[in-house]
N, C-alpha and C positions, 0 to 999 in steps of 0.2 A: 190463739190471740183475741183479746177482749174485742168488740167492736166499739169503734171511736165514732165522735160526733162528725158529720161529714158536712162540707162546705157546699152549697148550692152552687155557687159559682164555680168552684173546682170540676164539680160534677159536670155542668154543662161544658166548660172548656176541653175536660178531658175527653168527652165523647166527641166533640168536632175534632180533636186531635186524631183519636184512636181510629175514627172513621177514616180520616185522610190516610194513615200510615199503616192501618192493618187489614184494610179491606181488600184480601185477596181472592174471596168467594161471594156469590150473589145471593140473595132470598134468605128464606128463615124457615124452620121447621116446627113445628109443635110437639114437645117433648114433655113425657112424665120423668120427673126426676126419681132414678132408683139405684141405688147401692148395689151392684152385683158384680159378680166375678165371670160373668157371661161372655169373656170375649173371644172375637174373632180373631182370624188371621190377620189382620190388618193391625191390630192394637199390639204396641210394644209397651204401654205404661200398665201402670197398676194402681189400684186405689191407694192411696197414703202418699204416693210421690209428690214431692216437691221440688220445686226450681223457684230460685230467685235470680232476677236479673237487675243491672244498673241500666238506667236510662239516660241520655244525653243528646242535646239538640245544638246545633252551631249555625251560623248564617254567614253568608259573605257582606251582606249590608244590614242595617237595623229592619227590622220586620216590623211594619206598620200593625199596632196592634188591633185596630178596629179590622182590619182585613185578614189577619192571622190569629186570632184571640188564642190563648193558652199555649203558646207555640213555647214562650220562656218557662213556663212551667215544668216543662220535661227537664229541665236543669234544677228544678226545686225537688226533685224524686230523691226519697231517701234508699227505697228498695222497691221492686214489683216481685211480687210472691205468686205464684201459680201452682196450685194444690188438684191434684186428681182425687173428685170427689165419688163418682161412677162412671160404671162401664156397662154397656148392653149393646150385645152385638158390636158391630160398627161405631157405633155412638160412645163418645167419651165425654162426659160432663167435668167442668174443673170450676174452681173458684178463685178469684185472683184479687188480691187485694194489694192495692198503688197506695204505698205511704210514701208522704212527703215529710220534709224536712222540720215543718211547721207541727209536726203531730195530726195534721189531719189525713184520711184516708179515704179511700173509693174503693167500695168492694162490689164484685159483678159474678156473676153466674153464665156460664158459656157452655153450650153444649156443640161439639164438632161432631160430622159424620164424615169418618175417614174412606167411605167408600167414593163421595162426592166433593168433599169440603165445604157442604152445607152447614151455615152456622146459624144458630138459635139467636147470637144478638152480634149484628154487623158491627156494631162499636167496639165488642171485645175483643179478647185475645184469639189469635185465628190460627199460631204457627204450631201446630202439631199436627203430624202426618203419619202416614202408615209406615210400618217396621219393614227393616229390609229392603229398601228401594235400591236399584241399581241404576247404572247409567241408561239414558232414554226412558226409563219407566216413567209414565204421566206421575206426578204429584200425587193425584188421587186417580183411582182406576177408572170412576165413571164423571170423572169432573166434565162440565159442557166444554169447556174451552181446553185443550191440551197444554199443559206446561210440563215440560219434558224435566228429568233430571240433569243436570248437565255433566256432574262429575261426582267423584268421592275422593275422599282424601283422609288421611291418617292426622289425628291431633294428640298431642302428648298433655295429658293432666296429671294432677297430684297422684291419683291412684293407677296413673298408666296411660297406655292406648287406647281411643276410642276411634272407631269408624265414624266419619262425617259425610253427609250428603249435602251436596250443593245446588242450587239452580238461582236462575237470574230472570227477571222481567223487568221491560222497558214499555212504558205506553206515554202518550199523548192523549190532552186532553185540554178542553176550554176549562178555565176557572170559574164554576158557577156564581162565586160571590161576586164578581165583575158583571154587573148589569148589560155594560158595552160589549160583552162577550170578546174584547179584546185582549184578553189575558190569557197565555197559553202555559200550560203546567206540563213539564216533562217529568215524569216519574222513572228513577231506575232503584231497583231492587235486588240487592244480593241477600240470600238466603242459607244459611249453614243450620242443618239440624243432624242429632245424634242418629245413625242408622239403626242401631238396635230400640231405641225408644220411641223415636221419631218427633223427640223434642227438641225446641227451638235451641239452638247455641249462640247465634251470632245472628243479628238482622242490620243491615247498614240500608238507609234509603237516602237516595238524592233527589231534592226536590227543585227543578228550575223554573223559574218564572220570568216573563218578557216584559212584564208592564207594572210593576216596575223590575229591573233586573235584580233578582234576588237569588241566591243559591242556598237551599237548607238541607242540612245534614240531621237525620236521625239514627242513632244507634241502639241497640238492645246488645248487653252482652251478659253471658251466662257468668255468675258471681258464687254461687252454691247449689248443691242439690243432696238430697239424701240418697240418691240413686248411686251418684259415684262423687268420689273427692274431686272438685274443681281446681 
């Protein structure tokens, strides 16, 4: 795909939204990009694998643009594409292309260490996990905060059955954009990913705010892949 001219405002807003809905690991790593087939036993994807998602957002009440910039941009998504571009040991590098209905796009590079979930870009795509996880396994074996697998299930796709892994996380935090610190945000994340590849299939997040009272919902849904027929 040819590179398109990027919108500066789109990029700023997208970074804000992605930090809010994708930050499931902390910190960053220094990584030298390499294309390699040096895979560890944690890695289930291959270089060249692609995964495409639809993204939507909804709210119970109007969302103040000044307080929640970029939220409605989610519904301007044409598609969100993830391509695996490099593998080195436990680390997987991927490139994302967030394409909007108006023709603009945002491109990012991300590296995820599948041993601990550490990201090279905390505003980027973070939903890649180790292969073949089972119930009660940590989603990353060396993650500082243990988040366990809650369940496994079977999903029917056009190409047949796939085994999925499911976990959920709930957190309560102060909304940092409110200088009075009187706004509380409750996040509830549900994550489904393919057991064999470790790649996200569905993500659903509920964000509840108390001041003003607003409930936001963000959904990522896998729409196509070259690994299996969705």
